[in-house]
N, C-alpha and C positions, 0 to 999 in steps of 0.2 A: 453662246453667251460667254464672255471672257471669264476666266478663273483668276482669283486673287489669293495669294498666300498671305497668311496672317499669323501674328503672335498676339495673344490676348490674355487678360487675367480675369478670373471669375470673382464672385463676391467674397470668396475666402482668401483671395490674394494669390491663388495658385495659377501658374502660367500654363498655357497650352498653345499649340500651333496646329495649323491645318490649312485647308483650302475652302473657298466659298465662291459660288457663281453669282455674278452681279454685273450690271451694265456699266458701272463706274466705281472708282475707288471710294467716292463719298457715299454711294449707296451701300457698298460693302461694309463700310464703317457703321452706317445706320442699322444694317441688318444685325451686325454683331451686338450693338448696343441694345437692340430690341430683344435679343435673346439673353440679355443679362450679363454680357461680357464687356470688358473695358479694353478696347483695342490699344495695343502698344505699337504695332507696326503692321501696315498693309501694303503689299507690293503686287502688282499685276504679274501673273506667271509668265516667265520668259522675258521679262523686261527689267529684271533686277533680282537680287537675292536678299533674303532677310538677314539682318545682322546676327551673327552668331551669338547666342546667349546660352550660358551654361545652365543646364537643367531644364531648358525649354524643349519639350518633346511633344509628340502627338499624345493628347490626353493630358492628364495631370502631371505636373513636374515632380519627379521623385526627390526625396530629401537627399541632399548632396553634401559630401564632405569637402570643405574648402579650407583655405587658410584661416587661422584663428583671427577673429576680429579684434582690433585694437583701437584705442582712441588716444587723442592728444598729439598726434603727429600732423604732418603736412601732406598735402596731395598736390598733384600737378593741376594747373589751371584747366587743362583740357578735360581732365576727369571730372572736375567740378562743373564745367560747362555741360557735359553730357548728363550729369545727374540733374542739373537744373532744368534742362530741356525735357528729360523723361518725366520729372515730377510735374512740370507744367502740363504735359500731355495727359497724364493720368488724371489730374484734377479737372482739366478741361473736359475730359471724357465723362465726368460725373462721379469719379471715385473719391470718397472722403479722404482728407489729408492723412489721417492715421493709417488707413488702409493702403494708401499710395506709398507711404514710407515703409510699411511692412513688405509690400511687393518689391520695392527697390532694394531693401536690405537683403532679401532672399537671393536676388540675382546678381548683386554687386560683387565682382571679383577682387576689388582692391580691399585689403584687410582694414586699413585705416578708415576709409570712407564707410565700409560695411559696419564697423563698430560705431562710428559717429552717427550713421543713420539710425542704428538701433537705439543709441542714446537719445536721439531726437524723438523717436517714437515713444520712448518711455516718458520723456518730459511732457510731451503733448498729452499722453494718456493720463498723466498725473495732474493735469489741469493747467499747465503752462501754455502760453501762446507760442506759436511757431517762431516768432521773432525772438522771444525770450529764450527759447531752446537753442536757437542759432547763436545767440550772444554768448552762450556758455562754451563755444568752440571758436575763439577768435583767431586761431592759427589757420583755420579753413575758411570761415565766413567773416569777411572784413566788415567795417562799418557801413560801407555802401550797400552790401548785400543785406545786412540786418535791417537797416533803415528803410530800404525799398520794400522788404517783406512786411515790415511794420506798417508802412503806408498802405500797402495792398490789403492787409488785414482790416485796417480801420475803414477803408473804402469799400470793402467787400469784393475786391477784384484781385484776389491773390493769384489766380491763374494768369491774368493779364500781366501782372507785374513780373511773375516768374518767366513768362515769355520774353518780356523786355530785358530781363536780367540775362537770359540765355543769349539773346541777340547782342547785347552789350559785350558779354564775355567772348562771343565768337568774333566780333569785329575787333576787339582789343587784342585777342590772340592772333588774328590775322595781321594786324598792324605790327605787332611785336616780331612776328616771323619775317615780315618784309624787311625790317631794320636789321635783324640778325643775319638774314641772307646777304645783305650788303657787306657785312663784316667778315663773313666766312671765307669768301674767295681770297681777299688779300692776306688773311691770316694763314691760309693753307699754302699760298705761294711763298710767303715769307718763311714759313717753317721749312718748306722744301729747299729754299735758297740757303738757309742757315745749315741745314743737314748736309747738303752737297758741299758747301764751303768747309765745314768741319771735317768731312771725309777727305777732301783734297788736302787740307792742311795737315792732317794726322797721318795719312797713309801714302799719298802720292807725292806731295812736295818733298818730304825727306829723302825719297829715293832719287829724285832728280838732283837734289842738293849733294848727295853722296857721289853721284855720277860726275857732276861738274867739279867736285873737289878732287876726285881721282884724276881728272883731266888737267888739273892745275889751272883752271880758268876763273877762280874766285874773284880776282881783282878786275876782270874784264866784264863782269856781270852788269847788265843794264840796271838802272835805278829801280824799275818796277820789279825786277827779279829779286834784287836785294831786299826790297820791302816785303815781298811774299815769303822769301826764305827766312827773314828775320821774324816775321809774325809766326811762322810755323815753329821756329826754335823756341819762341816765347811760350807758345801753347804747350809744347812737349817738355819744356824744362821743369824738372821737379822743384817744388817749393816747400812750403811748410808741411811737415810730416810726410815728406817724399811724395806728395800728391802733385800731379802735373798742373800747371797754371790754368789749363783749359777747364779743369773741374772747378777751380776757384772763380773763374769768370762766370760760369753758370750759377754757382752759389751766390755770387755777388748780384747777378740779375734777379735771382729768386728772392734774395733778401730785400733788394730795392722794391720789387713788386709787393712783397709782404708789408713793408713799411708804408708804401703808398696806400695799400688797402686799409691798413690800420689808421693812417692819417685821414683817409677819406671817410672814416666812421666818426671822426670828431666833428663838432659843429662848424668850426672854422674851415677845416679841410674840405668838408662836404660842400660848403658854400663856394669855395674857390674852384673846386673841380666841376661843380654843376655850372658855374659861370663860364668856365673855359669850354665846356661841352657846347654851349650855345654860341660861342665865338669862333669855334673851329671852322676853317674854310671847308666848304661843301658839306662835311658831316654836321657842322653846327646848324646849317639850314634844315637838314633832315630832323635833327633833334628838336628844333624849335617847332617845326610843323607837326611832329608827332605829339609834342606837349600840348599844342593848341587843340589838336584833334581829341586828345584824351580829356582835356578840360571841358571842351564843348559837349562831348558825348556824355561824360559823367554828369555834368550839371544838367544838361537837357533831359537825360534819362531820369534823374532823381526828381526834378520839378514836375515832369510829365506824370510820374508815378504818385504824386501827391505829397512829396516831402517838402516842408516849408523851405523857402529860399535861403534863410540864414543857416539852417541846419544843412541844407544841400551844399552851400558854399564851404562850410566847415569840413564836410566829408570830401568834397572835391579838393580842398587844400591838402588834406592828409593823404590823398591818393594821387597827388600830382606827379610824383616821381622825380621832381627837380626842386631844390630849395629856392632857386630864384623865381620860378613860376609860383611856388607856394606862397612866397612873400607878396607877389602881385595879387594873388587871390585873397590873401589876408587883407590887403588894402581895399579890395572890392567889398569884402565882408564888412569892414568897418564903415565904409561909405553907405552901404545899404542899411546897416544898423542905425545910422544917423538919419535915415530917411532920404538919402540922396540917390541919384541914378548910379547904375553900375558902369556907365560909359566913361565918366570922368577919370576914375582911378585906372581904368584900362588904358586910357590915352597916355597917362603919365608914367605907366609902367615900362614902356619901351619893349614890351614883350609881344603884344598883340598888334598885328598889321592893321592898317586903316580899313581894309575890306571887312575884317572881322568886327571891328568896332562899329562900322556903319551898319552891318547886318544886325548886330545886337541892339543898336539904337533903334532901328526900324521895328525889331521884334518887341522891344519894350514899349514903344509908342502904340503899336497895334494890338498889344496884349497877347502876342504870339511868340513870346521869348523862348519857351521850350522847343517849339517847332523850328525856330530860326537857329537855335544852338545845334540841333541835330543836323540841320542842313549844312551848317559850318563844319561840323564833324565829318560829314560825307565828303564835302569839298576837299578838306585837308587830308582825309584818308587817300583820296585820289592823288593829291599833290605828293604825298609821301611815296605812294606807289610809283608815280612817274619819276620822282627824284631818285628813288632806289634803282629803278630800271636804267636811268641815265648814268648813275654812278657806276653801276656794274659794267655797263658797256664801255665806260671810260677806263675803269680800273683794269679790266682784263688785258688790253694791249700794253698799258703802262707797266703792270707787274711782270708781264712776259719779257718786256724790254729790260727791266731792272734785273730779272733773273739771268737773262742772257749776258748783260754787261758784267755782272758779278762773276759768273762762271767763266765768261770769255776773258776777263782780265787776268784771272789766275792761270788759265790755260796759255794765254799769250805770254805771261811772265815765265812760264816753264819752257815753252818752245822757242822763244826769241833767242836765248843764248845757244840753244841746240842748233838752230838754223845758222847762227853766226859761226859756230864751230865747223859745221859741215861746209859752209861757204869758204872758210879759210883753208880747210883741208883740200877743197877742190882747186884752189888757186896755187897749191904747192906743186 
């Protein structure tokens, strides 16, 4: 009979691990529950490993000294995603909410989340609802999280809502990673190109310039060589406070970046930048598709979890991530508030493609709007994935060619006069 490795919690919240014989994973979980344990993880021996958990040993977990718990900070989305999934698993296993929070607080390595879970447990123990406790930590749990939990509490399906939340976070995190991965390659290549160019201009070009000056061939230098040598002189020339111009160039770029970032935080600046993001060639299409995927998944997840449509639209607007998309969602909210269909404002927004509008229209007519929104989200997640893959395959050769042209132009400018001098010496 197959053996299964497990990690489980007892009625006191203490963790233990071991092995159990069973015909299947589901039966192993059932056996553990019948013995009064709450399974956290079950893996067939030889086919996987249990996730490493601090303090989880055979028998009862010993008290451990970890980092001091704190509250009020922020945590990474991935950490929150894991916490949500673990809490959903515990509650689905039959563990009371308070006991589940206690179990997670004991094994959580992140000090901020550890302190926050402890504060949540204290609030729940003092009589607050779970959603009220979450609302006290807005830096970690946003409106979407709090309202979905509140809807789950009212409907008596908290574990189902937590599973949906975990799935939403996983897919949102995956989508974000896809977009970031498309930006990483060109940024790395551009950084390498700039680094090589600066190195050539500061250390290699001056030596060639000195050599040509000693040969007395300054007047005969080709135009491209004169440009390269002139640029090198400009970079190395001391300026204000005897600091080379190259330093001031980097300071200027840093200052421009800082001012752009500050301008982007203003209402007008944010609107212009977000509008440009959607209009950029190639990248704008990815931004638009990811915004539609986020809108559809957020709204579909909220409505499916029992959040009223107007409140769900408000939350979706606040978490859209783009001011232009937020404005479009606001118009949808106003239309629904007046008793109208959500399709008309979507058509006039010029944000949503006709396919999305058609699917939403069908969902509204058939009473399956949440399911249709989630299907739209799945479709556009795939669209973003395909667009990012295509973009990466296009960018790789383009960036390599750009890097080769930049470095090749400098090298050509250095060796062209040298070849000319050698040729003249050969004809003498």
